N, C-alpha and C positions, 0 to 999 in steps of 0.2 A: 528681297529677291525670293523667287519661288524655286522649290526643288524640281529637278528635271524628271520627267515621267519615264523616259527611256534610259536604258543602261548606256552610259557614255563610254567612248573609247579612250582609255587612259594613255596619256603620252608622257613618258619619262624623258626629261631633258633638262638642260641647264636653266630652262625658263622657270622651273620651280624655285630655284635658288633666287633668281632675280625677282620673282613674285613675292617671295618671303620678305626680301629687303624692301621692296616697293610697298607691300601691304603694311609692313612695320612702320614705314614713314607715314603712310596714310593714317594709321592709328594715332600717331603723335600729333599730326597736324589737325585731324578731326577733333581730338579731345581738347587741344589747346584753343583752337579757334572758337568752338562752340562753348567752351567753358568761359571764355571772355564775354560772350553774349549773355550767358546765364548770370554771371556775376554782375554785369552791368545793369541788367534789368531788375534783378532782385535787390541790389544794393542801393542804387540811386532812385529815390522816390519820384523824381520828376519823370522817370521812364516807366512809371506804373500806369500805362495807358492800354486800351483794348488792342490796338495794333501791335504793341510790343508784347502783350500777353501771347498773341498768336506766334510772334517771332520766338518767344521764349519756349513755347511748346515745340516748335520746329527744331530749335537748338537742342532741347532735351532728347528728342528722337534721334537726331544726328549724332549727339554725344554717345548715346547708348549703342548706336551702330558701330562706332569706333571702339567701344569697350566690350561689347558682347558678340557682335557678328563677325567683324574682321578677324579677331584672334582665332576664332573657330575655323574660319576659312583658311587662315595661315597654317593651322595644324593639319587641315585636310590636304594641303599641297605637299606636306611632308609624308603623311601616311594615310591613305584612304581606308586602311584597316580600322581606323577609329569609328567608321560608320557601321562596323559590326556590332557595336554597343547600342542597343535600342534606346537607352536613355539619352545618350549623346546625340543620336540622330534626331530624336524628338525635340530636344532642346534647341538644336541647330535650326530645325524647321520652324519652331515656334518663334524664336527671337528674330529670325531672318524675315519671316512674313510680317510679324507684328510691327517691327521697327521700320522696315522699308516702306510698308503701306502707310504707317503713321507719318513718315517724312513726306511722302507724296501728297497725302490728304491735307497736311498742314500747308503745303504750298498752294493747294486749291483754296483753302480757307483764306489765305493771305490775298489771293487774287480777288475773292469776293469782297474783302475789306477795301481793296484798292478801287473796286468798281463803285462802291458807295461813296468813297472819298472823291472820286473824279466825276462820276455821272450823277450822283445825288448829293451834292455838297450841303444843301440846306437841311437835309434830314439825316445827314451822316452821323451827327453826334447823338441823335435819338435812336437811330436804327442800330448803330454799332457802338455798344457800350460794354461795360465790364460783364454784364449778365449775358449778352449775346455772344461775346467772345468766349465766355466759360461754356456756353452751350455748344459752340462750334468745336471747342477743344474736347469736350466730353464725347461728342458724336464721333470725332476723328479717332480717338483712342478706343472707343467702344467698337466701332466698325473694324478697326485693325485687330483688336483682340479676338473678336468673334470670327473674323476670317481666318486668323491663325489657329484658333481652336477647331475650326472646321477641318483644316489640314491635319491637325493633331489627332482628331477622332477618326479621320479616314485611315484606311488600311495602308500601313507602311511596309515596304518590301525591304528586308534587311538580308543581304547576301554577305557571306564571309569574305572580308577583304574586297568587297565590291567597290566600284568606282564612286558610287553615290547612293544614298538612300533616296527612294523615290516613291511617289504616290501612284497607286494603281487605279484609283477612282477617276474615270475620265471627266465626270462632271466637275470635280474639284479643280482639275487641271484647266478646264475651260473658264469657269467662273472666277478663279483666282486672278488671272491677268486682267479680266474685264473690270473688276472692282478695284484692283490694286493700281492699275495703270491707265488702261484705255479710256474708261469713263472719266476719271479726273483729268486726263489729257484733253479730252474733247471740251470739258467744262472750262478749263483754263484757256484754251485756244479761243473759244467764243467770247469769254470775258475780256481777255486782253485785246482782241480785235475790236470789241465795242469801246474799250477805253481809248484805244488809239484813234478811232474815228471821232469820238467825242472830243478828245484833246485837240485834234486837228481843226475841228469845227470851232472850238473855243478860241484857238489861236487866230483863225481868220476873222472871227467876230471882233476880237480885241483890236486887230489890225484895222478894221473898218470903222472903229469909233473915233470921235474927234478928240484925240489925245495929243499932247504936246511932246513930241519925241522926234528926234532926227534919225533914229535908228529903228523905227517901227518895222519897216520891211525886213531889215536884216534880223531883227529880234524874232519875228514870226518864223522866218526861215530857220533860225537857230533852234527855236522851240520845236518845230516839226522834226528837225534832224535829231534832236535829243530825245524826242518822244519815240522815234523809230529806233534809235540806238538802245534806249532803255528796254523797250519791249522785246527787241531782238535779243538782248542779253538775257533777259528773264526766261523767255521761251526757248531760245537757242541753247543755253546751257542745260536746261531741263531735258530737252529732246536729245541733245548730244549725249548726255550721260545715260539716260534710261531707254531710249528707243532701240538702240542696237541689241540690248539684251533681250527685251521682250519680243522683238521681231525674230531673233534667232530661236528663242524659246517657242514661239508660236509656230514657226516654220518646222522645227523638228517634231513638234507635237502633231501637227496636221499631216505631215508627209511621212511620219514614222521613219525618220532617218537618224543615224547616230552622229553626234557632233563630238569632236575631240574635247576632252576635259580642259586642256590648255586653252582652247578657244573660249569656253565658257568662263574660265577663271579670268581671262583678260577682259571679257565683257563685264564681269562682276567688278573688277577694279575700276572700269570706266563708270559703272553705276555708282560705286562708292565715292567717286570724285565729286558727285553732286553734294554729298554731305560736307565736303571740304569747302566747296564754293558757296554754299548757301549763306554762311555768315558774312561773306564779302558782298554778296548780291543784296541781301535783305537787311543788312545792318550797316555796312560801311558806306552805303549810299547816303546814310544820314550822318551829318557832321557831328551831331551830339553824341552818337555812338563812338565816333572817332575820338572825341574828347574824353569820353568815359574810358575807352581802351587805354589812352595815354596815361590817365591817372592810375589805372590798375597796373599796367606794365611798369610804370615808374615807382610803384610801391607807395604812392601818396596816400591811398586809402587806408594803409596800415599805420599811418602817422597821426591819425585822429579820426573824428567822426565827420565824414564828408557826404553822408547819405542825403543831406538836404541841399547839396551843391546845385546851384542853378546852371545846369549845362547850357541852357539857352543863352546865357551871357557870353559863353565861348562860341557857340555856333552862330550867334548873331554876326560875328565877324565874317562868317562865310556867306550868310544870307543877305546881309545888308552892309557891304564893305564901303559904300560910298555915301552913307547917310548916318546921321546921329539920332534920328527919330523917324517914326513911321506915322505920319498924320492919318487921321481916320478917313480923310477923303482921297487917299491914295491907295493904289494897288500895285503889286510888284509882279514883274515878269522877268524871270531869269536875272534877279538882282538889280534890275533897272527900274528906278522910280519913274512913274508917269502920272502927271496930274491931269484929270479928266474934267470936262465941263459937266459930265453926267456919268453915272455908273454904267458901264457896259452891261448888256443883258446877261452875259455869261460870266461876269466877275462881280456878282451882286454882293452887297454887304447887307447884313440884317442885324438889327438891334434886338436882343432878347435878354432881358434882365441886365441891361447895361453892358452886354457883351457885343462886340462887333467882329464879325467874321471877315477875314481877309484871305483872298485866294492867292496862293503863292505857287508858281511853277518852279519845280526843282528837278533834280536828277531823277526823282521817282515820279516824274510827270507833274504831280500836283499834290500838295499837302494843304489841308484845310487847318489853318491856325486860328486860335482864339486869342484876342488881345489880353484876356484875363490870364491865360496860360503864360503869355509873354511877360505880363506884369509891367513894371517900369524899367525892366532891365535894359531894353533896347533904347528907351528914351534917355536913360542915364548913361548909356555906354559911351566910352571915350575911345577914340581910335587915333 
């Protein structure tokens, strides 16, 4: 979140008490939810993948929001005189801008990863690897730190018991929202629109192939509905949480109007809600994360070394509930096996060093799985 450039009208009311309780609950949920994601990815070796590294970076940013940003915001709701301290004000601005920007940019990087997974499946594993994921994470945090440093270097106005410390440099107030929100938002909208169009085209292509299925029409319709639902969830939650704050911020900046502090604090709560929902959107959609969460919450990981646990053995029950094996000449669409006379053009399999890629449509639209990653777990699974 960005500091407000104009002095805000402070509103003393019972809403401050409510916000303290509300923000305190936010802190607990943010820390617990994102900590589950962090432990899962770092502990289970099977989750050490480029996509999960991006999710890990997002979880770290959101966790720090709950640890460093929200507690300071809670203190501000009690006494705005804390902003009289220059060090306190600078720390608040720095952590706020850095972590909020990092969270949004990580979401943008995940959308890029999904674009390659869905739209460029045959080159996905070569384009998106550990090195490229590390580069995206490094760029994300570097841009966030540089942007926050720019705000820190800018002239800060500290008034005794003022409602909020704010930046007097107009250029910083303009560039901040552009790089922190508006530009990433445009990129994400374009990418997810492209993914949606490609997924719909692939669904229709699969429907038009000569496949043995009595539910092909219903399956394609279901795929399109789930594609719409998933993308609407991803973008809808992001826009619902962040857009109101930045619109209000931009409005008061351009029109030179004063906005009640209580209004901004409510919008901040709404923006922080994104850090709560991110673990559910980007982790709980994957059944292997749910399996990891259950092992962590139950305390099973503390009873021995389970770091090499094959979570895919568990998630196979979700992905392949009606089959005991996945033949190489089959592809899967929403957990339904279909045998084809020929490989459909949009569900290609390719042999590379003995590896066969199988396209699987899931809640996250599409995940490119390698049979080497699955190993023999699915073939030997007993249901």
